[in-house]
N, C-alpha and C positions, 0 to 999 in steps of 0.2 A: 807619615802615615797622620790623619785627622783623626784628634780623642771624639771620641762620642759625650755628650754630655746630657746632663738631666736636670731639669728645671725643678725647681721647689718654692714653693708660693703659698704663702698666709695672708688671709684677710682679716683688713677689720673695716666692718658695716655700719655705717651709723644711718639708724631708720628714725625720723620723726615720726612720732607717734598720732595719735587720730583724738585727740583730745578737744574739750572746747576751752580749756585755759591752759595757763604753763605749768611747769611742774612744779614753782616754789612760788607762785602768787597768783592774784585772780584776774590776771590780763588776761585778754582772748589769746587763743594758739595762735600760730603764723599767718596763716590765713584769714585771720579776722583784719587786719591790718588791711587800710585802704591808703594811707600816704606814709612817708617815711616817719617812723619814731609817733607813731598815734598811737602805737598799741605799747605802751611804757609807763610802767609807774615807779615811785622811789623805791622800792624793793629790788626788780631785775635791772634796775638803773643803777646799781650800788651805792645809794645814797648811804652815808653813815647812821647807823644806829638801827638799818631796817632787818628783820630777820626771816629765813625762810619758811614756807609752811607747805608741806611734803602735799601733793596733789593724789590723793589714794586712789583713783581711776590709772594713775600712769605704774602704780604697784600692778593693778590687775593685769593692763598691757603686757606688763613685761614677764610676769609669773605665765600669761596665756602664750605669749610668744614661744616662753621655752620649753611647754609642754608640746607643742606643734615642734618643736625643735629636738624632744626627745632629752630634754637636760633633766637634770637634777634642780630641783627648786630650795634655795637655802631658805631655812626658816627663819635665820637671825640674820638682820642685811643691816648694813651699814653704809654712811656714803663719807668721804674724803674730800681734801683741799687738794688742787692741782693747782702749783703754783707757777706761773710764767706771765709776763705782759706782755701785751700788742693791744691795741689800741679800741678795738671791737671788743675786750671783755672789760668793761667797766669795775669788777672788784679786784683785775691782778690776779685771778684764780677763779678755775673751773671747779664747781662740785660737780663729782665722778664717783666712782666706788673704785675701791683697789684691792681691800683687804677682804671684803664679806661681800663679792658680788651678788647680785639677784638669783642667777642660775650658772650650774656649771657641767663640765662633762656631756655634751649632748652629740648628737650625729644626726647627719640626714644625708642619705642614699642620693645620686646623680647619677644619670644614663645619658654618656656619649655615644660617640662612633666604634672608641672604644670598649665599650661595654658599663657593667654596674660598677659603682667605688663609693664606699663611705668617706664623708667629710668630717671629721671631729670637730666639735665645737668645744671652744677649752673654755669660753665663758660668754653669759651676755650681762651686762650693765648698765644701769640708768645713768644718764649725765643731761646737765643742761646745755642746748647751745650757745654757741657766743653770735656775736653779732655780725654786722655786714658793712663791708668796708666801699665805697663806692666812689671809683675816680674819674676825675674830669678836669681835663686841663690842666694847672699847676696845682690843684687845689684834692685833696681826698676829704670823702664824708664818711659820715656813722651814722648807719640805721639799727638802730637797737631793737626792732619790733622782732627781731629772731634771737633776741638775747634770751636765755631761760625758756625757751621752747622745749619740751621733753623729746629726749631721745634715748635710745636703746641703742647700744653696741653690740656688737656678734662677732666674737674674735674667735675665728679657727685657728687649728691646729695647723703646722706647715704640710697639707696632703694634697694641695691642687700640683699636678706635673703638668698642665698645658692652659694656654689659654681658653680654650673651646671647656675645659672645664669648669675653669671660672665664670664663666659668662653663661654657663646651663647651672649652677648654681645661684647665682644671682636672679637668673629669672625665675628660678624654684622660689628663692626667699619671696620674691613681688607676688608672686600667683597666691603663694599663703600667705601673707600677708593683707595684699587686697582682699582674698575672698573670706579672712577669720578678723576684718576690720580691725587688724593693729595697724595699718598706715594705707594711705593712696598710693603710695610711693611714686610719684609724679616726680620732675626733674626737679633736684634740688631736696628733694627729704627721703632722697636716699644715695647716700655719699659713700665712695669708699676708695680706702688706704690699702695700697698692693705690694706686700713686702714679697721682694724676690731676689733669689740668689741661684747658682748656677755651681753645677759639683760633678766634675767625671764620673758615668755612669758606671754604678757597682759601689760608689763610694757611699760612705757612712756618716762624713763628717759635711758640716754643712758650709755653701760659700758665703762670699761676702757679702753682706744684707744691704739692700736699699729699699728705701721705701717712696712708691707714689703717692704722692697725696692728693687727696679728696676729689677724686673724679665721680660723675652723674652718670657719663654717656655709656653705657654697654661699648659703643662701639668702640670709642675713645679707651676705655680698658683694652678692649681687645688687641687696639694696633699696640697702646703702650707696652704692653707684655711682650709683644712678639721685636720689638722695636731695642727693648732694655736686656731681652734674651740675649739678642744677637751683640748686643754690644758686652756683655759679659762674655759671650764666648768669643768674641775675638779678641778683647782683654785677657783670655787666658791662654787661647791657641798663639797668637800672634805677639802677644806682650806687647801692644802699640798703646794702653795705659793702664795706671795702677789703680787697681777698683779699692775704694775707700768705701766706709761704713757711713752712707748719708740719707738725705731728704730730696727727693727731686721731683720736678711738676714735669706735664705732658703738655706740650706745643702740641694744639692739634689743625694749624696748618702746615709745621714743620713735616709733623709726624714725631717729634722728637723729644726726649726727655732733658731736662738740664737741673744740674746741680742748685740748688735751693740753700742748703746749710748742712752743718755735720748731724749727723743721727743724735737725736737726744736719746740719754739714759733715763731710769726711773729716777735716778737718785738726781736728775738735773732739774726734775721737777716739784721735789723736796715735798712729797704726798706727809701727809697728816690728817688725822681723823678730824671731820668736822662736827666741832662744839656746840653747834647751834642746831644740830638736827640729830633729834633722838633715835635709837636704834628701831628697827622695822621689823616686829616679831609676827609671821606669818602663823597663826593657829589652824590645829584643825579644821574648824568651821569655816573659816575663810579660806583655804584652800580646797577644801571639797565643793563651795559655791562656785569658786573661780573655774574648776575641773569641769563643773556641773553645766556649764555657759560657752566650755570650749569648742570652738566650732570644727563641722565634720573636715579632717584632714582633706585637701586639696583633692588627692588622685581619687581618693574616695566621693568626693562631691563630681568630679568628673563622670566617674564610671555610673553613680547615678544617672546623670544628667544622660550619658549614653543612651542606657538600659530605656531610658524615654524615651528614644529615639531622636532625641536633638544632635544635630550635627559637630564635625569637630571644631571647623569653624566658630559655629555660635557657643559651644563651649568654652573656648577660648576667650570669645567676647562678655561673655559672661562671668568669668572666673576672674575677669581683669578688673570688675568693678565690687566691692560685698554689696554695695547699695543695689545695684541692679540684681544680683544673683539673690538678693535677699525679699526682694521683691518678687521674683520669680517663683521665690519658695513658700512665700506669703498667699501668693494667689494662688498657685497648686495645693495649698491647704486647705483653702476655702470650696475646695473641688472640681478645679477646673485640670483641665490636660495641659501636661507638662511639654509639650513639643507643640503646642496650639499656641500656649501662650508665650513660649519663646520667639515666636512670629508676630505676637502683637507687640511686643517691648523690642525687638531687634529689629524689625520691619517696619513696623506702623509707627509705633513711639518714634524710635529716629529718624525714620524720614521728616515727622512732621515737626520734630527739633530741627531738623537740618533746614530746612524752609525758614525756620527762625531765626537760626545764627546760633544754633546750642546746640552743644554736645549731650550723648546722652546719660551722661553725668548730672546734667542739668534737669533731670525728670523729676517731677514731684507730685505724680500721679498716687495715691493712698493701692493699698492692695484690694482692699472693698471697693472701694469705685472701678476699679478695673476689673476684680472678679465681680461684680453686677454687667460689667459691659459685656464680658463675653460670656456670661451665663445669660444674658438676654437672647445674643445673637444666636448661641446652641437652642436656646428653647423656643427659639423662629418667632418671637417675639419683633424683632427688626431683622433688617439685611443687614449684609456686609457692611452695603453702600452709605447707611445711613447711619449705622453704628461706626463711620471714620470721622462725619461731620460730627460725633457725639465726642469722639476722642480727640479730636482738635478743641473745642469748647472745653472738654476735660484738660489738656495740657495748659492751652493759652490763659484760659479764664478760670479752673478750677471749680469747672461746673460740676453738679452733682447728676449722675449719668441717667437716672430714672427721672428725676425732675427736669432733666433738659426735653427727654425724649416725652414726654407730657404736655410741657409747656409749647414744642415744637409741632405737633402728633405724628411723632413720628414711631410711637408704641402701639399703634393702632395693628387689629390683623386686616388683612383687606382679602375680600373674599373674591372668586373668580368673575361673578356677576358683575363688582363694582370695577373689577380693571377691565373688563370688556367693555363696559358701560365707557370708561372713560378713551380707552381705546380707540371704540367705531365714532366717539365724538372727533380725536386726533385726526383721524383717514378724512373724516368729513369735511373737515376745517384744512384741509392740506392737498386739497386736489392736485397742483401741481407737483408736488412730492411721487404721490400716488403713480401718478400719468408717468413721473422720471422714472420709478421704478418699476411699471410695466413695460415700458423701454429697454428697459436691461441694465440701466442707473443702481446698479445695487446698493453702494452709497446713500441711496436716497432712502435707504429703510433705517438708516442710522437717525438722521435727523427728524423722523417719524418716532423714532423710539424715544430720541432724547426731547421730544416733546410730551409724551407718555408719562415717562420719569419725571418732569416737572410738573404734570397738574399730580402725579401720585405721591411729591412731595418727597421723595425717596422712600416711600412706603413700598411693600411686596417684592417678593423675589424677581431679582432682572433679568434671572435667566426664562422663570416662567412669562412673563410680560412679552420679552422680545420673543419666546416661542410662538405663542397666542395672536401677535403682532402679525408675524411674519404668514400665522395658518390663514388670517382674515386677508392678509394685504393677495395670496393666493388667488 
């Protein structure tokens, strides 16, 4: 009889923070780099005598993440040195937190096909990233641009029981951190180490644990967990191999994991306090300021959008980017309708950007200018067709919508007598199109309508213009 087994998983999730500079120096963040090693200074490249200087914004983002994950915020927090040698770690140690991490004892609720489940957060700590090895031919190169880029590491308790729970949790973190401005969590900026073991169902003892390192694809994480779980169960059930505590890597092509090295213990890293960094004390005033700026919880924000009539697909798109959701909120705060604004951003703006070969995340219009354009349309000062021309100019050239309308004659109110005069002139000047229309070629009206719109330069309501044109033709 085959025994039933239970999967036990804990996660260590590294998230690159959305900052303008690195954690211990003034070099730009990882996204600032254009070429290998062009965003490096003596401090982050480990030159002798250079001392780290703490980035205050990193602390604030770490505390914000802790508040979003219902953690206790430690008011006294320190840094430690984690010692190991690797070519992309220029100091041969990593500055991290062991003894006094910034956040502890949180909880996140996830919902899967099996129902709701609480995942306990053991701790969140701040640390610096390492560099990147680039392998090519018989050479390996080191790019230090990523060295000292600020990270938070979220460590869970071993509370996951399936791959589905893990992916659901990671997707929730991604949505929360994106909407909260913690991190965009794009590929490479959210990496996960999966600690996995298997035990007989009902047992309280943990099985032999292996760690699958450094995965950023949720699909790969799902596949790696399923493969490794089956490997453990086969080893226990059929004794085809001896399980050992080790670090493994996942090969995306074969869908298998392979041993890398024996799993290190805490003692292997010879942690000791970093004497170059003073302890950080978070007083009441600073904590209250961070709490005041804490973003609305992603579930609450989704419900807020839902109540405004925004569709689920649009909500997912908005919550995928803090920049875009904030733009929507800021435009709505200026008196525009939320559902209408969502359409302007996710349909009109996105469509224009797509033709330019850009993504929605590259949208650079301000809330003031977009609100002004929407209000001109709502107030009847310009029609939707003219507004699209204005929007194109805003996105591509950074045009001011009010000034652009005046300069191009788009802001004038067009009375019906003016419209009729232009329609009469178009009909008189296109006898063949009129004759074609009378002979049953209904498409001819489109040519006449286009000529009218060209004369009006986008002014007037297209529906009204078309209705008057058809009446006159009849």
